[in-house]
C-alpha positions in Angstrom: 74.1 -14.1 -8.1 74.4 -17.5 -7.1 78.6 -18.1 -5.4 80.1 -21.8 -6.7 81.4 -24.1 -4.4 84.6 -24.9 -6.9 87.6 -22.4 -6.7 90.6 -22.6 -9.4 93.3 -23.1 -8.3 95.4 -19.8 -9.3 99.1 -20.9 -9.2 99.2 -24.3 -11.2 98.2 -24.6 -15.0 94.8 -26.6 -14.6 91.9 -28.2 -16.9 88.6 -27.5 -16.6 86.1 -30.0 -16.8 81.9 -29.7 -17.2 79.0 -30.5 -19.3 77.8 -27.5 -22.1 75.9 -25.3 -20.0 77.5 -26.2 -16.4 78.9 -22.4 -16.0 82.8 -23.1 -16.8 83.2 -19.8 -18.6 81.5 -18.0 -16.5 83.2 -19.6 -13.1 87.1 -18.6 -14.7 85.4 -15.3 -16.0 84.2 -14.5 -12.7 88.0 -15.1 -10.9 90.3 -14.0 -13.8 87.8 -10.8 -15.5 89.5 -8.2 -13.6 92.6 -8.6 -14.8 94.5 -7.4 -17.7 97.1 -9.9 -18.3 94.7 -12.9 -20.0 94.8 -14.0 -23.1 91.2 -15.5 -24.0 91.0 -17.6 -26.1 87.1 -19.2 -27.0 87.6 -21.7 -29.2 83.2 -21.6 -29.5 83.8 -17.9 -31.7 84.2 -18.9 -34.9 86.7 -16.0 -35.3 88.9 -17.7 -32.8 88.5 -21.5 -33.8 89.5 -20.7 -37.4 92.4 -18.7 -36.4 93.8 -21.3 -34.5 92.9 -24.0 -36.6 94.8 -22.7 -39.2 97.6 -21.4 -37.4 97.7 -23.1 -33.5 101.9 -21.9 -33.7 99.7 -18.1 -33.1 99.3 -19.3 -29.3 103.2 -19.3 -29.0 103.9 -16.2 -30.7 101.7 -14.2 -28.8 102.4 -14.7 -25.2 106.1 -14.9 -26.7 104.8 -10.9 -26.8 105.3 -11.4 -22.3 101.9 -9.3 -22.4 100.3 -12.3 -20.7 100.6 -14.1 -17.3 97.7 -16.6 -17.4 95.8 -17.7 -20.7 92.7 -19.3 -21.0 91.5 -21.9 -23.8 87.8 -22.1 -24.0 86.6 -25.9 -25.2 90.1 -26.1 -25.8 88.6 -30.4 -27.1 87.9 -28.8 -30.3 91.4 -27.9 -30.8 93.7 -30.8 -29.5 96.6 -29.4 -30.9 96.9 -26.4 -29.0 97.5 -29.1 -26.2 101.4 -29.5 -28.1 101.9 -25.7 -27.6 100.5 -25.4 -24.0 102.9 -28.4 -23.3 106.1 -27.3 -25.2 105.3 -23.9 -23.0 105.2 -25.7 -19.7 108.0 -27.1 -20.6 110.3 -24.0 -20.9 108.9 -23.2 -17.6 107.7 -20.3 -19.1 105.4 -17.5 -16.5 101.9 -18.6 -17.8 99.1 -20.3 -16.0 97.0 -22.1 -18.8 93.3 -22.5 -17.8 92.0 -25.0 -20.2 88.2 -25.8 -20.3 86.3 -28.5 -22.2 83.0 -30.3 -22.4 84.6 -33.5 -24.1 87.3 -35.6 -22.7 86.8 -37.9 -25.9 88.8 -35.9 -28.1 92.0 -35.0 -25.6 91.8 -38.3 -25.1 92.8 -38.5 -28.9 95.0 -35.6 -28.8 98.2 -36.1 -26.9 96.0 -34.4 -23.7 98.1 -37.2 -22.1 101.3 -35.4 -22.0 100.4 -33.0 -19.9 100.0 -36.0 -17.4 101.2 -34.0 -14.2 101.8 -30.8 -15.2 98.0 -29.3 -15.1 95.8 -29.9 -12.4 91.8 -31.0 -13.5 88.7 -30.1 -11.9 85.3 -30.7 -13.0 82.6 -28.3 -12.6 78.7 -29.2 -12.8 75.4 -28.0 -12.4 74.4 -26.3 -9.5 74.3 -28.1 -6.0 71.3 -27.5 -3.4 73.8 -25.8 -1.4 74.9 -23.6 -3.8 71.7 -22.1 -4.6 70.6 -21.8 -1.3 67.1 -19.6 -0.7 67.3 -20.1 -4.8 66.8 -23.9 -4.1 63.1 -25.2 -5.2 63.4 -29.4 -5.1 60.4 -30.0 -7.3 61.7 -27.5 -10.0 64.8 -29.2 -9.8 63.4 -32.8 -9.7 61.4 -31.3 -12.8 64.2 -29.5 -14.9 67.7 -29.7 -13.2 69.6 -27.1 -12.3 71.7 -25.4 -14.6 72.8 -22.0 -14.4 70.6 -21.2 -17.8 67.1 -21.9 -15.6 68.1 -19.2 -13.3 66.9 -16.8 -15.7 63.6 -18.4 -16.4 60.3 -18.0 -14.7 57.9 -19.9 -17.1 58.0 -23.6 -17.2 57.4 -23.6 -20.5 60.4 -21.8 -21.1 62.3 -24.0 -19.2 61.2 -27.1 -21.2 62.3 -24.7 -24.5 65.5 -23.9 -23.0 65.8 -27.8 -22.3 65.3 -29.4 -25.5 67.3 -26.7 -27.1 69.9 -27.8 -25.3 69.5 -31.8 -25.9 69.3 -30.4 -30.2 72.6 -28.3 -29.6 74.3 -31.6 -28.0 73.5 -33.7 -30.8 74.6 -31.3 -33.5 77.9 -29.9 -31.8 79.4 -32.3 -29.7 78.4 -35.5 -31.4 77.3 -35.2 -35.4 79.9 -32.1 -35.8 82.7 -34.0 -34.0 81.8 -37.4 -35.9 81.5 -39.4 -32.5 79.6 -41.5 -33.9 78.9 -43.4 -37.7 74.7 -42.9 -37.6 73.1 -40.5 -35.9 69.8 -42.2 -36.1 70.8 -45.5 -33.6 72.2 -42.9 -31.1 69.3 -40.6 -30.9 66.7 -43.7 -30.2 69.4 -44.9 -28.0 69.6 -41.3 -25.6 65.7 -42.0 -25.3 66.2 -45.5 -23.9 69.3 -44.6 -21.8 67.3 -41.2 -20.4 64.4 -44.2 -20.1 66.3 -46.5 -17.8 68.4 -43.7 -16.1 69.0 -44.9 -12.9 68.5 -48.9 -13.3 71.2 -52.0 -14.1 72.5 -51.8 -17.7 70.5 -54.0 -19.9 73.2 -53.9 -22.5 72.0 -56.8 -24.8 68.1 -55.3 -24.4 69.0 -52.1 -25.2 71.1 -53.6 -28.6 67.8 -55.5 -29.5 65.6 -52.6 -29.1 68.2 -50.0 -31.1 69.0 -52.4 -34.0 72.9 -52.6 -33.3 75.2 -55.0 -31.4 76.2 -54.7 -27.9 79.5 -53.3 -28.8 77.9 -50.2 -30.1 75.3 -49.5 -27.1 79.3 -49.9 -24.9 80.7 -47.4 -27.2 77.1 -45.5 -26.8 77.6 -45.0 -22.9 81.4 -44.3 -23.2 80.2 -41.2 -25.4 78.2 -40.4 -23.0 80.7 -40.2 -19.8 83.3 -38.4 -22.3 81.6 -35.9 -23.4 80.3 -35.9 -19.4 76.3 -36.2 -20.2 76.3 -38.9 -17.6 78.4 -41.4 -15.5 78.6 -45.0 -14.4 77.5 -46.1 -10.6 79.1 -49.6 -10.3 77.8 -52.7 -8.5 79.4 -52.7 -5.5 82.2 -55.5 -4.4 85.2 -55.7 -2.4 87.3 -57.1 -5.4 88.0 -54.3 -8.4 88.0 -57.3 -10.7 84.4 -58.3 -9.9 83.1 -54.9 -9.4 84.3 -54.5 -12.8 82.6 -57.6 -14.1 78.9 -56.4 -12.9 76.5 -54.5 -15.1 76.5 -50.9 -13.6 73.5 -48.0 -13.4 74.1 -45.1 -15.4 73.5 -42.2 -14.3 72.3 -38.6 -16.6 74.5 -35.7 -15.6 71.0 -33.5 -14.4 67.6 -34.4 -13.9 66.2 -31.7 -16.2 68.3 -33.1 -19.2 67.7 -36.5 -18.1 63.2 -36.3 -19.1 64.4 -34.3 -22.2 65.9 -36.7 -23.0 62.9 -39.0 -22.4 61.0 -36.5 -23.9 58.7 -36.5 -20.5 58.9 -33.1 -20.1 55.6 -31.9 -20.6 54.4 -34.6 -17.7 54.4 -33.0 -14.0 56.0 -34.9 -11.2 53.0 -36.1 -9.3 54.5 -36.8 -5.6 54.3 -40.1 -4.0 54.5 -41.9 -7.6 57.1 -44.1 -9.1 58.5 -41.5 -11.4 58.9 -39.0 -8.1 60.5 -41.4 -6.7 63.1 -42.0 -9.5 63.7 -38.3 -10.1 64.3 -37.2 -6.1 67.4 -40.6 -6.1 68.5 -39.0 -9.1 68.8 -36.0 -7.8 70.1 -36.9 -4.8 72.7 -38.8 -5.9 73.8 -36.3 -8.4 74.1 -33.9 -5.3 76.9 -36.9 -3.3 78.9 -37.2 -6.3 79.4 -33.3 -7.3 80.2 -32.5 -3.5 82.1 -35.5 -3.2 84.2 -34.0 -6.4 84.2 -30.4 -5.0 85.3 -31.8 -1.7 88.0 -34.3 -3.3 86.7 -36.5 -0.8 87.9 -39.4 -3.2 84.4 -41.3 -1.3 83.9 -44.2 -3.9 80.2 -44.7 -4.7 78.6 -47.8 -5.7 75.1 -49.6 -5.5 74.3 -52.9 -4.6 71.4 -55.5 -5.2 71.9 -58.7 -4.0 71.0 -62.1 -5.1 67.5 -62.3 -3.7 67.1 -58.6 -5.2 68.0 -56.6 -1.6 69.2 -53.3 -2.5 70.8 -50.7 -1.5 70.5 -47.2 -3.1 74.4 -45.6 -2.8 77.1 -47.3 -1.1 79.8 -44.7 0.4 83.3 -45.9 0.8 86.0 -43.7 2.7 88.9 -43.9 3.1 89.8 -44.8 6.9 86.2 -44.6 8.1 83.2 -46.5 7.8 81.3 -47.4 4.6 77.9 -46.0 4.7 74.8 -47.7 3.5 72.5 -45.6 2.2 68.5 -45.7 1.3 66.8 -42.8 -0.6 63.4 -42.5 -0.3 61.5 -39.3 -1.8 58.6 -40.0 1.0 57.9 -37.7 3.8 57.1 -39.9 6.2 59.1 -42.5 7.4 58.1 -46.6 6.3 59.6 -48.4 9.1 59.9 -51.5 6.7 62.7 -49.7 5.2 64.8 -49.4 8.2 63.9 -52.7 9.3 65.4 -54.4 5.3 68.5 -51.8 5.7 69.0 -53.4 9.2 69.4 -57.0 8.1 71.4 -56.0 4.9 73.7 -53.3 7.3 74.0 -57.1 9.9 75.2 -58.8 7.4 78.4 -56.5 6.4 81.8 -57.6 6.2 83.4 -54.3 8.1 82.0 -51.0 10.1 79.3 -49.1 8.2 77.0 -46.8 9.0 73.2 -47.2 7.8 70.8 -44.1 6.9 67.7 -43.2 5.1 67.4 -39.8 3.6 64.2 -38.8 2.8 62.2 -35.6 3.0 60.4 -36.7 6.3 61.8 -33.6 9.1 62.1 -35.5 11.7 65.5 -37.1 12.4 65.2 -40.3 14.1 66.8 -43.8 14.7 64.7 -46.7 13.7 65.6 -51.0 13.7 69.1 -49.2 14.1 69.1 -47.4 11.3 69.9 -43.1 11.1 66.6 -41.4 9.2 67.2 -37.9 8.6 66.3 -35.5 5.9 68.2 -35.6 2.7 70.0 -32.7 3.1 71.3 -33.2 6.6 72.7 -36.9 5.6 75.0 -35.4 2.8 76.0 -32.7 5.8 76.7 -35.5 7.8 79.1 -37.2 5.0 80.5 -34.1 3.0 
């Protein structure tokens, strides 16, 4: 069994957010299934969904029996009205801890989740990290199929591909179509493929809008839907000024390498080392690892990228409170390219405050070249998080 890094609070009420299939329900059951005072409500179950849709007050009635000290509501975004009941129970100082899981913040925002501000902690769960997988971690498999927990059940790559294709279809049906997040499904489907192909690149909203036949505002809404349904996240352009940082076009990364390949319809294509696509997939995976481990550690590091006017680029900038910035170049090669270190050193020399510069790659040897620390990517991650 794979152990998760994230450990849930056992006293205060909490939200646990994560994309479908990230393992939220398994994590909750692992921590609380041995107790007999837990009320389990699964809104993916037709029976539970129907019962609490018709009568949200049923939650208060069940808690009034005094039998329960923990109330788990799985996929709570499917019935935001239950949050009003939760809010009232917390205000009454009822001796109940609420565990509220969800795969979409979008509906909760519309449904009044703000009522719980400050009253419920927020945690996020992601697909498995290389640390959680341990001996089960296979880099090539992670690049091709991602690290959703369900994939551990498959030994045949064809089954992994089938699962990811079904996952994408389920996302479209249950998260987008049934929740009526978009008016027209076809442009959104076209957008998903383009978004996947452009994963990790600077977003050109106007070009995407032209390609799928909608306006720029709609494209921005589409990206926001992916963020709100926890399918991806923005990596902003670096700038000391927050105002200017928000003005620059961000990059966008999907939450899992395998889901990205499914959306791009490239699961049937093998990733070959030393190719452009392999390098992009490797960079994607490493950035996902940083994002996930940063969240689990509650380190509050700010992540961004930099591209200068003359197209020099830093893949990842990690701003750490009270510590030097970390400038990271991510390379998939297994043998150091000295020119990369020279370019990064030039950017570090122009940095306006203390910074460490590193190249993370598959080269197993740790060295210092042109003033740049070059080391295996797992070691680099361990130095930072």
